[in-house]
A tleap script that builds the chain and sets N, CA, C and O, in Angstrom:
source leaprc.protein.ff14SB
mol = sequence {
  NMET TYR VAL CYS MET CYS HIE ALA VAL THR
  GLU ASP GLN VAL LYS ARG ALA ILE ASP GLY
  GLY ALA ASN THR PRO ARG GLN ILE ALA LYS
  GLY CYS LYS ALA GLY THR ASP CYS GLY SER
  CYS VAL ARG ARG ILE GLN ALA LEU LEU GLY
  GLU HIE GLY ALA ARG PRO CYS PRO THR ALA
  ARG LEU ALA ALA ARG LEU GLY LEU ALA ASP
  PRO ALA ALA GLU ASP ALA SER ALA LEU PRO
  GLY ALA PRO ALA PRO LEU ARG ALA CALA
}
set mol.1.N position { 314.607 105.928 82.137 }
set mol.1.CA position { 314.313 106.318 80.780 }
set mol.1.C position { 312.913 105.817 80.416 }
set mol.1.O position { 312.525 104.704 80.770 }
set mol.2.N position { 312.176 106.653 79.710 }
set mol.2.CA position { 310.834 106.259 79.282 }
set mol.2.C position { 310.906 105.334 78.073 }
set mol.2.O position { 311.680 105.554 77.141 }
set mol.3.N position { 310.084 104.302 78.113 }
set mol.3.CA position { 309.922 103.395 76.992 }
set mol.3.C position { 308.682 103.827 76.214 }
set mol.3.O position { 308.703 103.904 74.986 }
set mol.4.N position { 307.616 104.104 76.933 }
set mol.4.CA position { 306.333 104.481 76.329 }
set mol.4.C position { 305.982 105.899 76.779 }
set mol.4.O position { 305.651 106.138 77.940 }
set mol.5.N position { 306.063 106.824 75.837 }
set mol.5.CA position { 305.742 108.217 76.163 }
set mol.5.C position { 304.229 108.424 76.294 }
set mol.5.O position { 303.784 109.281 77.057 }
set mol.6.N position { 303.458 107.659 75.569 }
set mol.6.CA position { 301.996 107.837 75.598 }
set mol.6.C position { 301.417 107.572 76.986 }
set mol.6.O position { 300.476 108.239 77.417 }
set mol.7.N position { 301.996 106.585 77.681 }
set mol.7.CA position { 301.467 106.203 78.994 }
set mol.7.C position { 302.494 106.389 80.108 }
set mol.7.O position { 302.300 105.892 81.218 }
set mol.8.N position { 303.592 107.103 79.819 }
set mol.8.CA position { 304.639 107.412 80.801 }
set mol.8.C position { 305.147 106.155 81.507 }
set mol.8.O position { 305.231 106.112 82.735 }
set mol.9.N position { 305.481 105.140 80.719 }
set mol.9.CA position { 305.995 103.879 81.261 }
set mol.9.C position { 307.507 103.876 81.110 }
set mol.9.O position { 308.038 104.113 80.025 }
set mol.10.N position { 308.187 103.605 82.208 }
set mol.10.CA position { 309.643 103.609 82.188 }
set mol.10.C position { 310.201 102.216 81.897 }
set mol.10.O position { 309.503 101.205 81.985 }
set mol.11.N position { 311.475 102.207 81.549 }
set mol.11.CA position { 312.170 100.942 81.304 }
set mol.11.C position { 312.147 100.071 82.558 }
set mol.11.O position { 311.997 98.852 82.466 }
set mol.12.N position { 312.296 100.689 83.721 }
set mol.12.CA position { 312.263 99.928 84.980 }
set mol.12.C position { 310.909 99.252 85.183 }
set mol.12.O position { 310.850 98.121 85.666 }
set mol.13.N position { 309.826 99.930 84.820 }
set mol.13.CA position { 308.500 99.327 84.958 }
set mol.13.C position { 308.364 98.118 84.036 }
set mol.13.O position { 307.797 97.098 84.428 }
set mol.14.N position { 308.881 98.228 82.819 }
set mol.14.CA position { 308.817 97.107 81.880 }
set mol.14.C position { 309.660 95.949 82.409 }
set mol.14.O position { 309.237 94.795 82.355 }
set mol.15.N position { 310.844 96.255 82.916 }
set mol.15.CA position { 311.716 95.199 83.458 }
set mol.15.C position { 311.062 94.506 84.652 }
set mol.15.O position { 311.185 93.292 84.810 }
set mol.16.N position { 310.372 95.270 85.488 }
set mol.16.CA position { 309.671 94.662 86.621 }
set mol.16.C position { 308.557 93.737 86.135 }
set mol.16.O position { 308.332 92.670 86.708 }
set mol.17.N position { 307.864 94.152 85.076 }
set mol.17.CA position { 306.809 93.301 84.505 }
set mol.17.C position { 307.404 92.003 83.964 }
set mol.17.O position { 306.817 90.933 84.124 }
set mol.18.N position { 308.569 92.099 83.323 }
set mol.18.CA position { 309.247 90.913 82.809 }
set mol.18.C position { 309.669 90.016 83.965 }
set mol.18.O position { 309.478 88.801 83.918 }
set mol.19.N position { 310.238 90.615 84.993 }
set mol.19.CA position { 310.640 89.843 86.169 }
set mol.19.C position { 309.426 89.198 86.839 }
set mol.19.O position { 309.547 88.158 87.487 }
set mol.20.N position { 308.264 89.817 86.680 }
set mol.20.CA position { 307.029 89.281 87.247 }
set mol.20.C position { 306.378 88.202 86.398 }
set mol.20.O position { 305.333 87.667 86.769 }
set mol.21.N position { 306.985 87.878 85.265 }
set mol.21.CA position { 306.480 86.780 84.451 }
set mol.21.C position { 305.974 87.139 83.069 }
set mol.21.O position { 305.651 86.243 82.288 }
set mol.22.N position { 305.893 88.428 82.739 }
set mol.22.CA position { 305.455 88.808 81.394 }
set mol.22.C position { 306.518 88.397 80.387 }
set mol.22.O position { 307.705 88.645 80.596 }
set mol.23.N position { 306.091 87.761 79.283 }
set mol.23.CA position { 307.087 87.370 78.290 }
set mol.23.C position { 306.661 87.702 76.867 }
set mol.23.O position { 307.230 87.174 75.911 }
set mol.24.N position { 305.666 88.572 76.716 }
set mol.24.CA position { 305.278 89.078 75.404 }
set mol.24.C position { 304.912 90.559 75.558 }
set mol.24.O position { 304.562 91.006 76.651 }
set mol.25.N position { 304.994 91.313 74.457 }
set mol.25.CA position { 304.564 92.720 74.546 }
set mol.25.C position { 303.109 92.851 74.997 }
set mol.25.O position { 302.764 93.795 75.707 }
set mol.26.N position { 302.264 91.920 74.595 }
set mol.26.CA position { 300.853 91.972 74.988 }
set mol.26.C position { 300.695 91.812 76.505 }
set mol.26.O position { 299.873 92.494 77.116 }
set mol.27.N position { 301.471 90.924 77.106 }
set mol.27.CA position { 301.397 90.738 78.559 }
set mol.27.C position { 301.898 91.976 79.288 }
set mol.27.O position { 301.363 92.344 80.334 }
set mol.28.N position { 302.916 92.613 78.743 }
set mol.28.CA position { 303.409 93.850 79.351 }
set mol.28.C position { 302.340 94.932 79.233 }
set mol.28.O position { 302.097 95.673 80.186 }
set mol.29.N position { 301.708 95.025 78.078 }
set mol.29.CA position { 300.662 96.027 77.866 }
set mol.29.C position { 299.496 95.823 78.820 }
set mol.29.O position { 298.878 96.788 79.272 }
set mol.30.N position { 299.199 94.571 79.124 }
set mol.30.CA position { 298.088 94.273 80.027 }
set mol.30.C position { 298.321 94.900 81.406 }
set mol.30.O position { 297.372 95.314 82.071 }
set mol.31.N position { 299.576 94.966 81.828 }
set mol.31.CA position { 299.878 95.499 83.142 }
set mol.31.C position { 300.042 97.010 83.193 }
set mol.31.O position { 299.636 97.642 84.168 }
set mol.32.N position { 300.639 97.606 82.144 }
set mol.32.CA position { 300.964 99.034 82.234 }
set mol.32.C position { 300.523 99.847 81.021 }
set mol.32.O position { 300.749 101.056 80.983 }
set mol.33.N position { 299.900 99.215 80.032 }
set mol.33.CA position { 299.392 99.854 78.816 }
set mol.33.C position { 300.482 100.275 77.830 }
set mol.33.O position { 300.166 100.872 76.801 }
set mol.34.N position { 301.748 99.986 78.111 }
set mol.34.CA position { 302.810 100.331 77.168 }
set mol.34.C position { 302.576 99.592 75.857 }
set mol.34.O position { 302.320 98.388 75.854 }
set mol.35.N position { 302.665 100.310 74.749 }
set mol.35.CA position { 302.486 99.712 73.439 }
set mol.35.C position { 301.064 99.666 72.941 }
set mol.35.O position { 300.802 99.105 71.878 }
set mol.36.N position { 300.129 100.248 73.689 }
set mol.36.CA position { 298.725 100.154 73.292 }
set mol.36.C position { 298.201 101.396 72.581 }
set mol.36.O position { 297.059 101.407 72.123 }
set mol.37.N position { 299.016 102.439 72.483 }
set mol.37.CA position { 298.533 103.657 71.838 }
set mol.37.C position { 299.180 103.794 70.466 }
set mol.37.O position { 298.653 103.247 69.498 }
set mol.38.N position { 300.282 104.488 70.345 }
set mol.38.CA position { 300.876 104.719 69.026 }
set mol.38.C position { 301.721 103.533 68.552 }
set mol.38.O position { 301.925 103.364 67.350 }
set mol.39.N position { 302.213 102.709 69.488 }
set mol.39.CA position { 302.970 101.514 69.122 }
set mol.39.C position { 304.447 101.724 68.880 }
set mol.39.O position { 305.159 100.763 68.589 }
set mol.40.N position { 304.932 102.947 68.989 }
set mol.40.CA position { 306.343 103.183 68.698 }
set mol.40.C position { 307.288 102.560 69.727 }
set mol.40.O position { 308.484 102.432 69.463 }
set mol.41.N position { 306.783 102.178 70.871 }
set mol.41.CA position { 307.629 101.601 71.917 }
set mol.41.C position { 307.716 100.072 71.838 }
set mol.41.O position { 308.500 99.463 72.566 }
set mol.42.N position { 306.933 99.457 70.976 }
set mol.42.CA position { 306.867 97.997 70.956 }
set mol.42.C position { 308.225 97.374 70.621 }
set mol.42.O position { 308.587 96.340 71.183 }
set mol.43.N position { 308.962 97.988 69.724 }
set mol.43.CA position { 310.298 97.452 69.395 }
set mol.43.C position { 311.215 97.451 70.614 }
set mol.43.O position { 311.949 96.488 70.837 }
set mol.44.N position { 311.177 98.507 71.392 }
set mol.44.CA position { 312.019 98.577 72.592 }
set mol.44.C position { 311.548 97.553 73.612 }
set mol.44.O position { 312.372 96.933 74.284 }
set mol.45.N position { 310.263 97.365 73.738 }
set mol.45.CA position { 309.730 96.355 74.650 }
set mol.45.C position { 310.203 94.974 74.208 }
set mol.45.O position { 310.612 94.161 75.038 }
set mol.46.N position { 310.150 94.706 72.905 }
set mol.46.CA position { 310.629 93.421 72.386 }
set mol.46.C position { 312.112 93.242 72.678 }
set mol.46.O position { 312.550 92.146 73.026 }
set mol.47.N position { 312.884 94.307 72.538 }
set mol.47.CA position { 314.309 94.233 72.832 }
set mol.47.C position { 314.546 93.915 74.308 }
set mol.47.O position { 315.400 93.094 74.640 }
set mol.48.N position { 313.793 94.563 75.185 }
set mol.48.CA position { 313.924 94.287 76.616 }
set mol.48.C position { 313.544 92.844 76.927 }
set mol.48.O position { 314.185 92.192 77.750 }
set mol.49.N position { 312.507 92.350 76.271 }
set mol.49.CA position { 312.122 90.948 76.456 }
set mol.49.C position { 313.256 90.032 76.000 }
set mol.49.O position { 313.584 89.060 76.681 }
set mol.50.N position { 313.848 90.340 74.860 }
set mol.50.CA position { 314.957 89.538 74.347 }
set mol.50.C position { 316.160 89.557 75.273 }
set mol.50.O position { 316.824 88.534 75.444 }
set mol.51.N position { 316.451 90.698 75.869 }
set mol.51.CA position { 317.572 90.818 76.803 }
set mol.51.C position { 317.336 89.962 78.048 }
set mol.51.O position { 318.285 89.550 78.715 }
set mol.52.N position { 316.077 89.703 78.351 }
set mol.52.CA position { 315.739 88.921 79.536 }
set mol.52.C position { 315.400 87.472 79.199 }
set mol.52.O position { 314.825 86.759 80.022 }
set mol.53.N position { 315.756 87.036 77.987 }
set mol.53.CA position { 315.617 85.627 77.628 }
set mol.53.C position { 314.265 85.208 77.095 }
set mol.53.O position { 314.015 84.015 76.923 }
set mol.54.N position { 313.380 86.170 76.828 }
set mol.54.CA position { 312.085 85.799 76.255 }
set mol.54.C position { 312.266 85.435 74.784 }
set mol.54.O position { 313.267 85.791 74.162 }
set mol.55.N position { 311.297 84.731 74.245 }
set mol.55.CA position { 311.361 84.361 72.835 }
set mol.55.C position { 311.270 85.610 71.967 }
set mol.55.O position { 310.601 86.576 72.335 }
set mol.56.N position { 311.940 85.595 70.812 }
set mol.56.CA position { 311.813 86.756 69.920 }
set mol.56.C position { 310.405 86.865 69.363 }
set mol.56.O position { 309.650 85.893 69.336 }
set mol.57.N position { 310.075 88.036 68.931 }
set mol.57.CA position { 308.757 88.312 68.352 }
set mol.57.C position { 308.504 87.385 67.168 }
set mol.57.O position { 309.409 87.178 66.360 }
set mol.58.N position { 307.299 86.818 67.038 }
set mol.58.CA position { 306.999 85.953 65.898 }
set mol.58.C position { 307.222 86.646 64.557 }
set mol.58.O position { 307.624 86.002 63.587 }
set mol.59.N position { 306.968 87.940 64.494 }
set mol.59.CA position { 307.180 88.672 63.252 }
set mol.59.C position { 308.652 88.677 62.877 }
set mol.59.O position { 308.989 88.543 61.700 }
set mol.60.N position { 309.534 88.830 63.856 }
set mol.60.CA position { 310.969 88.812 63.583 }
set mol.60.C position { 311.402 87.433 63.102 }
set mol.60.O position { 312.227 87.323 62.195 }
set mol.61.N position { 310.853 86.383 63.701 }
set mol.61.CA position { 311.195 85.019 63.260 }
set mol.61.C position { 310.728 84.782 61.840 }
set mol.61.O position { 311.448 84.179 61.045 }
set mol.62.N position { 309.532 85.248 61.507 }
set mol.62.CA position { 309.008 85.077 60.158 }
set mol.62.C position { 309.859 85.851 59.156 }
set mol.62.O position { 310.185 85.332 58.089 }
set mol.63.N position { 310.219 87.083 59.489 }
set mol.63.CA position { 311.054 87.880 58.595 }
set mol.63.C position { 312.395 87.196 58.352 }
set mol.63.O position { 312.890 87.179 57.225 }
set mol.64.N position { 312.980 86.637 59.398 }
set mol.64.CA position { 314.251 85.928 59.245 }
set mol.64.C position { 314.075 84.698 58.358 }
set mol.64.O position { 314.931 84.414 57.520 }
set mol.65.N position { 312.994 83.979 58.531 }
set mol.65.CA position { 312.732 82.778 57.737 }
set mol.65.C position { 312.553 83.126 56.255 }
set mol.65.O position { 312.976 82.375 55.376 }
set mol.66.N position { 311.922 84.270 55.994 }
set mol.66.CA position { 311.687 84.688 54.619 }
set mol.66.C position { 312.886 85.400 54.000 }
set mol.66.O position { 312.880 85.729 52.813 }
set mol.67.N position { 313.912 85.635 54.814 }
set mol.67.CA position { 315.108 86.307 54.317 }
set mol.67.C position { 314.926 87.801 54.116 }
set mol.67.O position { 315.649 88.417 53.332 }
set mol.68.N position { 313.965 88.387 54.818 }
set mol.68.CA position { 313.738 89.820 54.710 }
set mol.68.C position { 314.727 90.570 55.582 }
set mol.68.O position { 315.210 90.043 56.584 }
set mol.69.N position { 315.018 91.780 55.201 }
set mol.69.CA position { 315.979 92.591 55.949 }
set mol.69.C position { 315.425 92.935 57.318 }
set mol.69.O position { 314.219 93.110 57.494 }
set mol.70.N position { 316.327 93.029 58.285 }
set mol.70.CA position { 315.982 93.446 59.634 }
set mol.70.C position { 315.683 94.946 59.616 }
set mol.70.O position { 316.515 95.717 59.140 }
set mol.71.N position { 314.517 95.390 60.122 }
set mol.71.CA position { 314.202 96.821 60.110 }
set mol.71.C position { 315.251 97.658 60.835 }
set mol.71.O position { 315.510 98.789 60.424 }
set mol.72.N position { 315.857 97.146 61.886 }
set mol.72.CA position { 316.890 97.890 62.603 }
set mol.72.C position { 318.096 98.094 61.699 }
set mol.72.O position { 318.720 99.155 61.728 }
set mol.73.N position { 318.429 97.087 60.896 }
set mol.73.CA position { 319.553 97.217 59.967 }
set mol.73.C position { 319.231 98.243 58.890 }
set mol.73.O position { 320.109 98.986 58.451 }
set mol.74.N position { 317.964 98.284 58.462 }
set mol.74.CA position { 317.566 99.270 57.466 }
set mol.74.C position { 317.690 100.676 58.023 }
set mol.74.O position { 318.102 101.591 57.310 }
set mol.75.N position { 317.336 100.862 59.300 }
set mol.75.CA position { 317.465 102.171 59.927 }
set mol.75.C position { 318.927 102.600 59.954 }
set mol.75.O position { 319.240 103.765 59.708 }
set mol.76.N position { 319.817 101.667 60.251 }
set mol.76.CA position { 321.240 101.976 60.313 }
set mol.76.C position { 321.780 102.316 58.936 }
set mol.76.O position { 322.712 103.111 58.813 }
set mol.77.N position { 321.202 101.720 57.894 }
set mol.77.CA position { 321.699 101.970 56.546 }
set mol.77.C position { 321.372 103.382 56.081 }
set mol.77.O position { 321.949 103.860 55.104 }
set mol.78.N position { 320.465 104.046 56.761 }
set mol.78.CA position { 320.122 105.414 56.394 }
set mol.78.C position { 321.217 106.396 56.801 }
set mol.78.O position { 321.212 107.547 56.366 }
set mol.79.N position { 322.149 105.949 57.628 }
set mol.79.CA position { 323.243 106.803 58.048 }
set mol.79.C position { 324.215 107.000 56.901 }
set mol.79.O position { 324.414 106.076 56.112 }
set mol.80.N position { 324.831 108.179 56.777 }
set mol.80.CA position { 325.791 108.412 55.700 }
set mol.80.C position { 326.970 107.434 55.792 }
set mol.80.O position { 327.520 107.206 56.869 }
set mol.81.N position { 327.333 106.881 54.676 }
set mol.81.CA position { 328.474 105.972 54.623 }
set mol.81.C position { 328.150 104.543 54.985 }
set mol.81.O position { 329.031 103.685 54.927 }
set mol.82.N position { 326.909 104.256 55.357 }
set mol.82.CA position { 326.542 102.891 55.722 }
set mol.82.C position { 326.291 102.082 54.464 }
set mol.82.O position { 325.753 102.602 53.487 }
set mol.83.N position { 326.682 100.791 54.479 }
set mol.83.CA position { 326.435 99.965 53.295 }
set mol.83.C position { 324.944 99.705 53.124 }
set mol.83.O position { 324.196 99.666 54.101 }
set mol.84.N position { 324.522 99.530 51.888 }
set mol.84.CA position { 323.117 99.264 51.597 }
set mol.84.C position { 322.766 97.850 52.030 }
set mol.84.O position { 323.577 96.941 51.850 }
set mol.85.N position { 321.574 97.632 52.601 }
set mol.85.CA position { 321.175 96.278 53.028 }
set mol.85.C position { 320.889 95.414 51.810 }
set mol.85.O position { 320.494 95.910 50.755 }
set mol.86.N position { 321.095 94.120 51.975 }
set mol.86.CA position { 320.786 93.162 50.922 }
set mol.86.C position { 319.290 92.925 50.906 }
set mol.86.O position { 318.668 92.848 51.965 }
set mol.87.N position { 318.720 92.811 49.767 }
set mol.87.CA position { 317.289 92.591 49.625 }
set mol.87.C position { 317.044 91.215 48.994 }
set mol.87.O position { 317.787 90.771 48.119 }
set mol.88.N position { 315.997 90.568 49.459 }
set mol.88.CA position { 315.607 89.294 48.866 }
set mol.88.C position { 314.961 89.557 47.513 }
set mol.88.O position { 314.212 90.521 47.351 }
set mol.89.N position { 315.251 88.706 46.557 }
set mol.89.CA position { 314.697 88.916 45.200 }
set mol.89.C position { 313.336 88.303 45.063 }
set mol.89.O position { 312.727 88.384 43.996 }
savepdb mol mol.pdb
quit
């Protein structure tokens, strides 16, 4: 499955980069350019890094610290019948 359509980078290529020592989206981009064009694949790259034990993205940690809603949860709330996400006041 493709992770980055802009540079035709597959999930297997990203996993190999992680196995080779990459532990940030920037390090993965350095090897295969995934995430350097439109940026829509960066979330999936971060997820793959998380699945392989890498530290979560600093932006995600900051959002959690500030009590901001998870963007993935907001996407799910757009589905019919989904509960509305809680917002920080």
